[in-house]
N, C-alpha and C positions, 0 to 999 in steps of 0.2 A: 676654191674654198676647200678647206680641209674637212674630211668627214667627221661627224660628231661621234665621239667614243664614249662608252659607259664609264661611270665612276668606279674606281677600284674599291671604294668603301661602301658598306651597306647603307641604305637610306635610314635616316633617323626618324623615329616615330614622331608624328606631329603632336605638338603640345607637350612634349616631354620636358620636365623642369631641368634646368641646367644648374650646375654647381654641386649639389648634393647627390651622391650616388649611393643607393641602398644596396649593400652587398648581398650576394645570394644567401649566405648563412643567416644574416639578420632577417632577410625577407622570409626565409623558411621558418625561423623561430616565431616571428610575428603571426604568420598564417597558421602554423601548427598550434600555437598557444591559444589564439582567439577561437579557432574551430573547436578545440578541446573544451574551452570554457563554455561555449554554447551548450554542449551536451551535458556538462556538469550541472549547469543551471536547470536544464530540462528535467533531468532525473531527480535532482534534489527537490525541485518544485513538487513533484508527485508525492514525496514524503511529507513535505510541509502541508499539503492540502488534504492528505489522507484523513487526519483527525476530524475534518469538517465536511468533506465531500465523499469520503470513502475511497478505498483503493479499487475502484470499479473500472469496467471497460470504458464507460463514459468519461470518467476523470482522466484516464490515460489518453484516450482519443483527443480530448480537449487540449491537454497539455502538449501532446505531439503536434496537433494542428496549429496551435499558437506558435510553437517553436519553429515549425516549417514556414509559417507565414513570416515570422521574424527573419529567418534566413533568406527567404525570397525577397522580401522588401528591402532588407539591409544590403543585399548584394546589388540589387537594381539601383537603389538610391546612392550607395557608395560609389558605384561606377559612374553614375551621372554627375555627382558633385565633383568627383576627381577630374572630370573633363573640364570643369568650369572654375575650380579653385586649385591653388597649388596644393597637391596632395600631401606635401610635407607638413602642412598645417592641420591635417585631419587625423593622423594616426594617434597622436597623444591624447587629444580630447575624446576620441572614440573609446580608447582603453580606459581612460580615467573616469569618465562619466558612467560607463557601464560598470566599472568597479565599485563606484559609490552606490549605484542602485542595487547591485548584488549584495553589498554589505548591509544595506538597510532592509533588504527583503524579509528576513525572518521576523524582525520587530514589526514591520508594517503589516505583514500577512496575519500574524497572530493577534495584533491589536485590532485589525479590521474584523477578524472572525469573532472576537469577543464583543466589540462595541458597535460595529456597523456591519453585521452579517449580510445585509441587503446588497452591499457594494463589494462583497468579498470576491465575486467572480471578476468584476471589473478591475479591482486592484491586482488580483492574481494575474490577469491577462497582461496588465501593464508591466508587472515585475518580470515577466518572461519576455514580452515583446520588446521593451526598450533595450535591455542589455543584449538580447539576441540580435536585434537589428544593428546596433552599434558594433558589436563584435563581428557580425557577418560582413559589415562594410569594410573591414580591414583588408580582406582578400583582394577586392578590386582596386583598392587604394594602393596597396603594395604592388599589385600587378602593374599599375600605371607607372609607378616609380621604377620598376625593373625593365619596362619596355623602352630601352634606349635605342633599339634598332628593330625595324620592321622585319628584318631577316630572321629574327629569333622569336617572333611572336608565338608560334606554336610551341616551341620549347619552354618558354617562360610560363605561358598560360597552363600548359599541361603539367609542368613540374609543380607549380603552386597549387593547382587543383588537386593533384595527388597528395601533396603534403597536407592540405586542408582535410582531405578525407581520412588520412592516417591519424591526424590530430583528433578528429571526431571519434574515431574508433578507440583511440587510447583514452580519451575522456570518458567514454561510455564504460569501458572495461575497468578503468581505474576507480570510477565512482561506484559501480555496482559490486565489484569484488573486494575493494580495499577500503575506500574512504568511508562508505556508509557503515561498514562492519566495525570501524575503529574510531570514528569521530561523530559527534553530534552534527545534525544537518546544519544547525546554526553556525557551528564552528567551521564547517566546510565552506559555507557561503562567505563568512567574514574573512576566512583565510584566502579564498579566491579573490574577493574584492581587494584585499591587501596586495596580492600579487599583481592584479591588473593595474592598480594605482601606482605601484612601484614601477611596472613596465611603462606606464604613461610618463612617469617622472623621468625615466631614463631616456625615452624617445624625445621628450620635450627638452631635456638638457642638451641633447646632441643637435637638435634642430632649432630650438627657439629660446633656450635659456632656462626652461623649467619654471615659468612664472606661476602656473596653476597648480603645481604639485602640493604645496602646503594646504591649500583650501580643500583639495580632494582628500588628503590624508586626514583632515579634521572630520570630514564626512564619514570616512570609514571608522574612525574612532567612535564617533557618535552612534554609528550603527551597532558596534559591539556593545557599547554601554546600554543602548536602548533594548537590545536583545536580552540583556540580563534582567531587566525589570519588566519586560513585556509580558502580558498574561498568556496563559496557555502553555507554560513551560512543562518539562517532563522531569521526573526524577531520573529516568533512564531512557535513552533512545536506543532501542534494539534494532535489529535488522529490518523489522517489519512494523514496529509500533512505537508510539510515544507512550511510555508507561509510567504510572505512578502507583504507589501503595499508600492508601489512606487508612489511618487508624480510626476505628469506630469510637466516637466520643462516649457512647453509652456502654461499651463493652471493651475493656482494655485489651482483651485477647483477640478481638475481632479485627480483621484486615480486609479491605476491599481493593482488589486489583483493577485498576482503571487503564484500559487500553484505547488509545485514540479518542479519549473523552467519554468512552462508554464504560459503565460499571460492568466488568466482565465476570468477575468471580468474587465470592465472599468466603473467607476462611476464618474459622475460629481455631487458632493454633493450639489451643488446649482441649477443645471439644470438637472432634471431626464429625460428630453426629448432628451438630447444630447446622441446619440448612436454612439459609436466609432467603434465597431467591425462590419464588414459587415454582419455576420450571425445574429446579433441582429437587424440590420436594416431590414434584410430579414424577421425575425420573426414579426417585427412590421408591415411590408408591408402586410404580409399574413393576420394577424389579423385585420388590419384596413380595408382591402378589404372584409373580410368575415362578418363583423358586422357593423351595422350603426355607423356613426361617433358619438363619445361621449357616446354611450350606455354603461351603467354599466354592468359588467360581473361577474359571479362567476367562478373563475379560480383556478386550482390546478397546482402547479409547482413541477415537479420531479427534485430535485436538486436546490440549491439556489445560491451558490457562492456569488458574490457581490450583488445579487438581482437587477440587472440592469433592467430586463424586468418587474418584479412586480412593481418597482418604476415608470416605464414608463406608465404602465396601470393605476396606481393610479393617475398620473398627467394628462393623456389625457382622462380618462374615470372616472370622479368623481363618487364615490359610489361603485367602483369595489372592490370585496372581493377576495383577493389572499391568498390562503393557500399554504404554501411552506413546502415540506418535504426535510430537509437538514440533512444528517446523521452526519455531523461533527459539534459538539458543539463549537469547537474552531473557525471555520469559522463564526458561528453566533456571537460569541463575537467580532470578528474583524469587522463584519458589524455594530455592535452597537458602538464599541469604536473608530473605525477609518473611517468608511464609511458612517456615518451619519444616520443610521437606527433609526427611532423613533417609539415608541409604537403606535402612531396614524398613520393614512394613509391607513388603510384597509389591511395591510400586516401582516399575522399571520404565524410566522415561528415555525415549530415544529421540534425538534431534533429527527428524526426517519428515518428508511429505507423507501425509496420511495415506494417499493412494499407493505410493510405493511401499509404505509399511505393510499395507494389506497384502500386497503381492508376495511379500517375503514369508507370510504365515502359511503354515500347512493346512490342508483341507481338514475339516471337522475338528479343529483344534481349539475352538472357543465356544464357551457357553453363552457369552454375552458380547455384543459389539455396541459401543455407545458413540453416536455421532454428535459431537458438540463443537464443531468447527464453523458453525454458521453464525454470522454476525448480522446486526441490524442495518449496517451500511454497505457491507460487501460480503460476498459469499464465494468460497472456493468452488467454482462451478464443477470442477472435475470430480468432486466427491458426491455430486448429486445425480449422476447419470445411471442409465440402465447397466452400463458396463461396470461402473464402480459398485453398484449394488449386487451385481453378479459375483464380484469378489467377496463382498460381505457375506453373501449366502454360502459361498464356497467354504469360508473358514468357520462358519457356524456348525455346531453339531446338529443332529436331527431335531433335537428339542430346543435348539438355541433361539435366542431372542435378540432382535435389533431394535434399539430405541434411539431416537434422534431428536435433538432440540432444533426447532425451526423458528425463524423470526420473519414476520412480514406484516404489512399494514394495508389499509385501503381495501382494494379488491382481492387481496391475498392470492394474486395470480401465481407467484412463485411457490407459495406453500401448497396450493392445490395441484400445481404441476408436479411437485416433488412427491406428494401423496399418490398421485396417479402413477408415477414412476415406481414407487415402492410397491404399489398394489399389483403391478405387473410382474413383480419378482417373488413376492411372498403370498402364501395362500390366505393368511389371516392378518388383517390390518385394521387398526383403530387409531383415532386421533383424540388426544386429550388437550383440553384448553378451556378458556372462558367460553360460556355458552354463546355469547354474541360473536366471538371470533370464529367458532367452528360451525356456525349456522344452526345452532339448537335454539336460538332465541331470535326468531325473525322480526320481532317488534323492536329490537335494539339495533342501533347503528354500529356496525363492526368497527371496533377501534384498532384491532390488530394487536400485535405483540408476540409473545412467545407461545408456542404450542409444542406438544410432544407427540411424536408418531411412534407406535409400537407395532412390530411386525414379526411374524413367525410362521413356520409351516405347521405348527401345532396350535390348537385352540388355547387362548389365554383366558384365565378366569377374570372376566370383566367385572363381575360383582365384587370380588375381592379387591380388584383394582380401585373401584369406586369407593369402597369402604376405606381403603388406605388413603385415598385422596381426601375424603371427608375427615378422617382422623387427623390429618395434617392441616386442616382448615384452609385448603387451597381455593375452594369455591369452584373448582374446575369440574367439568363433566366429560363424558366419553361419547364420541360419535362413531358409529359403526354401521354396517349393513346399509340399508336404504338411506339413512340419514347421511352417511358418509358419501355414498354415491351421488346424492343430490348436491352435496356441498362441493365435491370435486367437479361436477358438471362435465363440460367438454374439454377440460384441461388436457393438454398433450404431454405424454411422457418425455423426459429429457434424455438425450443420447450424447455420446461423445461427438457425433457429427453435427448435432443441433441442440445447444443448451443455452438459450439466450437469457441466462439467469439475471444478469445485470439489468436487462430491459424489463423482466417480469417483476423483479423485486421492487417494492415501493418502500424506500428507506424512511425512517423516522428521524427526528432530531437526535443528534449524538448525545444530547443531555438526558434523553429518556433512559429509564432504568429498566432492569429486567423484571 
């Protein structure tokens, strides 16, 4: 008997489909594109949900968690089905159905937020989970088609895994640095959906004749049309906000800047001394009481918005120089194009992060620092800490003043923690707000809302401040000394190492006004 000799050809992978061979370049394109698309959907979903849930740590964590769940589930299910069904039948439908869902996402989410907010989280989860799982299933399906020999298993799996990771990286960078800066989020998703359906049609044409492509194309078209009429649209989608400018029906020169569904600023383009929001009137009252009437100031503003307060200072204190750190260049464009901002007037707006802007200022260079970057749904935590306030104190003169607008509701945990933080930096601190909000009316249930903190290393004339508040009919009072200590309670100061602002803050409905 002759000895048995080994075969000269490598063993074929069990269950590998015969007839159609997926080339390495085609496989790489499919894995790269589907992996990139998952990350595009994830990042854009954060932008779509921000007007309704806020751009908070919880929102980001939820979206990332759902996306990772989709990737894990899709990878597992795609591999399992590919072992039971001819994988050539799976790639086209996975791309096509995910493309249809992605294209419908903007219209579905915005409609749900307006008409069925109770199910918004469920709908949002499905719009991430379904396309994410379908797209993630492409990698194991393609891997199955490429595994024509067991001898190259490691090479094929490793190569496609690497290609998928690179695709995810490119999708992340492209979306964050290019797409969102240049396109509306609805346009990004409709465009991505179109590409996915086109890819599905191409794959179906090569493998099955492309029977489902027309129906999926109709779905994408419907998604685009629905997005045009869906509620919750924006005049402008900036890098950070869904923005609208609303003309005051009772005052032709009045404009309200709405960011992510919240009335952020009110500007009278002909009368900068007209202050509509109570918290802005409170800011003006504090500053007017702290400095001689008409005295020019050197001011720095953390957050710009509609630039209501810098305009007020320019109008009432000629010669005042206001430097504004506004992170959103789109908001600055709105100020110039729709809210009457002019190059003259002593207002210098820089597109920069507020904390970084503070670091660039010289010591003892500002009479006034105004903190107005705090929202009712999300807060830039890095502007709230002991370290950030140390920079504020550094740039203020010896008699300088820090005033900040805060927003909180319910137990006011964030506001109390921030006041505790400010109290550890400045010698004299007071809080201005509705009596029920700042603990001066124990019989009333705290409703929350805006409050203003004033801080300095020199005493501030609180009687003059209260008189100014009363003259502007704010109805606000001042908490200081023992009243303020009792209100702050055992709240802990915030630091760069521990600032759980998103957990402390109790957001209110985005429809609430200032």
